[in-house]
C-alpha positions in Angstrom: 48.5 222.7 95.3 47.7 221.0 91.7 50.4 221.0 89.1 49.4 223.5 86.4 50.7 223.7 82.4 50.7 226.4 80.1 49.2 226.1 76.6 52.8 225.1 75.4 53.1 222.3 78.0 55.3 223.8 80.2 54.8 223.4 83.9 54.0 226.5 85.6 53.1 227.4 89.0 50.6 229.3 91.1 52.3 232.3 91.7 53.4 232.8 87.9 52.5 235.6 85.9 54.0 234.4 82.6 55.4 231.2 80.9 59.2 231.1 80.7 58.9 229.0 77.6 56.2 230.7 75.5 55.9 233.8 77.4 52.3 233.9 77.0 50.7 235.9 80.5 49.1 233.7 83.0 46.2 234.1 85.3 44.6 232.0 87.6 40.9 231.7 87.4 39.3 231.2 91.0 36.2 229.1 89.3 37.9 226.6 87.6 40.9 226.6 90.3 43.1 226.3 87.1 46.0 228.3 85.7 44.7 230.0 82.3 47.0 231.1 79.8 46.6 233.8 77.0 45.3 232.0 73.6 48.6 234.1 72.2 51.2 236.2 73.3 50.0 239.4 74.1 46.1 238.6 73.4 45.3 239.2 76.9 42.8 237.6 79.8 40.4 239.2 82.0 43.1 239.9 84.6 42.9 241.3 88.0 43.1 245.7 88.1 46.2 244.9 90.8 48.1 242.9 88.6 50.7 245.4 88.0 50.0 247.2 91.5 51.4 246.8 94.9 49.6 243.2 95.6 51.2 242.0 92.4 48.2 239.8 91.9 47.7 237.1 89.1 43.9 236.4 89.6 41.5 236.5 86.7 38.5 238.4 87.4 34.5 238.0 86.5 34.0 241.5 85.6 36.5 244.7 85.3 38.4 245.6 88.3 39.9 244.1 91.1 39.8 240.3 91.5 37.7 238.0 94.3 40.9 238.3 96.4 41.7 241.5 96.0 38.3 242.8 96.9 38.6 241.2 100.1 41.5 243.4 101.3 39.8 246.4 102.9 43.0 248.3 104.7 46.5 247.8 104.0 49.7 249.6 105.1 50.9 253.0 103.2 52.6 252.8 100.0 54.3 256.0 101.0 56.7 253.8 103.0 58.8 251.8 100.6 59.4 248.9 103.1 55.4 248.4 102.7 55.4 247.3 99.0 57.4 244.0 99.8 55.1 243.7 102.7 51.9 243.9 100.8 53.0 241.8 98.2 53.9 239.1 100.5 50.6 239.5 102.7 48.7 239.1 99.4 50.5 236.1 98.0 50.0 234.2 101.6 46.1 235.5 101.1 45.7 234.0 98.1 47.2 230.7 98.9 44.6 230.5 101.8 41.7 231.6 99.5 43.1 228.5 97.1 42.9 226.4 99.9 39.1 227.5 101.0 37.9 226.9 97.3 39.6 223.6 96.8 37.9 222.3 99.6 34.8 223.8 98.6 33.6 226.2 101.5 31.9 229.4 100.7 34.3 232.6 100.2 32.0 235.5 100.6 33.3 239.0 100.1 30.8 240.6 102.0 31.0 238.6 105.2 35.2 238.1 105.0 37.4 241.0 105.0 40.9 241.4 105.5 43.1 244.5 107.4 47.0 244.7 107.0 47.8 247.5 109.6 51.3 248.6 111.0 51.7 249.7 114.7 54.1 251.8 116.5 56.7 249.0 117.2 57.7 249.0 113.2 56.4 252.5 112.2 56.1 255.7 114.7 54.2 257.5 112.3 51.0 255.3 112.2 48.0 255.7 114.9 47.8 252.2 116.6 50.5 251.6 119.3 49.8 247.8 119.2 47.8 245.9 116.3 47.2 242.2 117.3 46.5 239.6 114.6 43.3 238.0 115.3 39.6 237.7 114.0 36.5 239.5 115.0 33.1 239.7 112.9 34.5 238.3 109.7 37.4 240.6 109.7 41.0 239.1 109.7 43.7 241.5 110.9 47.3 240.6 110.2 50.1 242.8 111.6 51.9 243.7 108.7 55.3 243.5 110.4 54.6 239.6 110.3 55.8 239.9 106.6 59.2 240.7 107.8 61.2 237.5 108.3 63.4 239.2 111.1 60.3 240.2 113.2 58.6 237.0 112.8 61.3 235.1 114.0 61.9 237.6 116.8 58.3 236.7 117.7 58.6 232.8 117.2 61.1 233.1 119.5 59.8 235.2 122.3 56.5 233.0 122.0 58.4 230.0 122.2 56.9 228.7 119.1 58.4 225.8 116.9 57.1 227.5 113.5 55.6 230.6 112.7 54.5 231.9 109.2 52.4 234.1 107.3 50.7 231.6 105.7 50.0 230.0 109.0 48.6 233.1 110.7 45.9 233.3 107.6 44.8 229.6 108.0 44.8 229.8 112.0 42.5 233.0 111.6 40.4 231.7 109.1 39.5 228.6 111.6 37.9 231.4 113.9 35.9 232.8 111.0 34.9 229.5 109.7 33.7 228.1 113.3 30.7 230.4 113.2 29.9 229.1 109.6 30.4 225.3 109.9 29.6 224.9 113.7 25.8 225.0 114.1 23.2 223.4 116.2 23.7 219.9 114.4 27.3 219.3 115.0 28.0 221.3 118.3 27.5 218.9 120.9 30.3 216.9 119.0 32.7 219.6 118.6 32.4 220.6 122.1 32.9 217.0 123.4 36.4 216.7 121.6 37.4 220.8 121.9 35.7 221.7 124.9 33.0 224.5 125.5 33.9 227.8 123.2 31.8 229.6 125.4 34.0 229.5 128.7 35.9 232.8 129.4 38.2 233.4 126.5 40.2 236.4 128.1 40.8 234.6 131.3 42.1 231.2 129.9 44.4 233.1 127.4 45.9 235.4 130.3 46.4 232.2 132.6 48.1 230.6 129.5 50.5 233.3 129.1 51.0 233.4 133.0 51.2 229.8 133.6 52.3 228.3 130.4 50.6 225.4 128.4 48.5 222.6 130.9 50.9 219.5 131.6 51.4 216.8 128.8 49.9 219.2 126.4 51.4 217.3 123.8 49.1 214.4 124.2 45.9 216.5 123.3 46.7 219.6 121.6 48.6 220.2 118.0 50.4 223.1 119.6 50.9 224.6 123.3 48.6 227.8 122.1 46.2 225.1 121.3 45.5 224.3 125.2 45.0 228.0 125.9 41.0 227.8 125.2 38.8 225.7 123.0 38.2 228.3 120.1 42.4 228.3 119.8 42.2 224.6 119.5 39.7 224.4 117.1 41.7 227.1 115.0 45.2 225.4 115.7 43.8 222.4 114.3 41.9 223.7 111.2 45.2 225.4 110.8 46.9 222.0 110.4 44.0 220.3 108.6 44.8 223.0 106.0 48.6 222.3 106.1 48.2 218.6 105.9 45.3 219.1 103.0 48.0 221.1 101.0 50.9 219.0 101.5 48.8 216.0 100.6 47.9 217.6 97.3 51.5 218.4 96.5 52.6 215.3 97.3 50.1 213.7 95.0 50.4 215.9 92.1 54.2 216.1 91.8 54.3 212.4 92.3 56.3 212.5 95.9 53.8 210.5 97.3 51.8 209.1 94.3 48.6 207.2 94.8 47.8 208.8 98.2 45.0 206.8 100.1 42.7 209.7 101.6 41.2 207.2 103.8 44.6 206.6 105.5 45.8 210.5 105.5 47.4 210.0 108.7 49.8 207.5 107.6 50.4 209.1 104.4 50.8 212.6 105.9 53.7 211.5 108.1 55.5 209.1 105.6 55.4 212.2 103.5 56.3 214.8 105.8 59.1 212.6 107.2 60.7 212.9 103.8 60.6 216.6 103.7 62.1 216.9 107.3 64.8 214.5 106.1 65.5 216.7 103.0 65.9 220.2 104.9 67.9 218.5 107.7 70.2 217.3 105.0 70.2 221.0 103.9 71.0 222.3 107.2 67.6 223.8 107.6 64.8 223.2 110.4 61.8 220.7 110.1 59.3 222.0 108.1 56.7 220.2 110.3 57.9 219.5 114.1 54.5 218.4 115.4 53.3 215.3 116.7 49.7 213.8 115.6 48.6 211.6 118.6 45.3 209.7 118.3 43.3 212.4 120.3 44.7 214.8 118.0 44.0 212.7 114.7 40.6 212.5 115.8 40.0 216.4 115.8 41.7 216.7 112.9 39.0 214.1 111.4 36.2 215.6 112.8 37.3 219.1 111.3 37.4 217.2 108.1 33.8 215.7 108.6 32.6 219.2 109.5 34.0 220.8 106.4 32.7 218.1 103.9 29.4 218.8 105.2 29.7 222.4 105.2 30.7 222.1 101.3 27.7 220.0 100.4 25.3 222.4 101.9 27.4 225.2 99.8 
């Protein structure tokens, strides 16, 4: 994430709606990827129609109505339940972070092909229809169980799934990997992708069932960024894709804030490790768990490099 400043020179942040110094209203422009401020306080900008609604959106729009981000949300939990107001705000905030990632690296964001569904199930709301909503992707629709916006529920799931980290943004980044696989992997690069990740056409359900029954394969840490990545080549791709977005975002923050000035992107692995070690140590000093408790081996680095090459080529094609 880049650093942003208001017209008055005050530093502002991606989620801000107004400048604390001059009180100008702010909006994020998805075309220029910049925060824009009103020419004068009260002058207004082409704000998203959902700015004061449940999504608390701060994006600008090219035409009256909802912005690019809000148009992509097709289903949200019922607003008749008060807890859903906070849930929707968190879900939409994480989604806008993902969309910034995608726009920043030049990937196409097509509202007619990529949509988001946020749903509850009866585990957290007995009044809804679905017994079980699974977070996942299918045919351009990313579904997120709305309960993942609740910290207690998410922590319970993290422990039950034996995951080192489980975040709302991580879900969005992971599922976007499934969507973009069909957009960036083609006949020109499929062979090299399969060489590193495996054949994505192998029986998915059987592989996942085996993973949940028997656990990850032995010594998975050498080849996979997470235990779940070892379940199936598609999950390996999605997990690696998510970590690629994590790494790019962290390096952007490090560079723009001065935490790691002059980053050499050709030596991204060393730069990222040096930066994330500092962040982890800072969190430990505050009694918090590591932000990034993962190890990037040579084979994992090769997978991340391949994702990068595929993304760059896709961005060049537009």
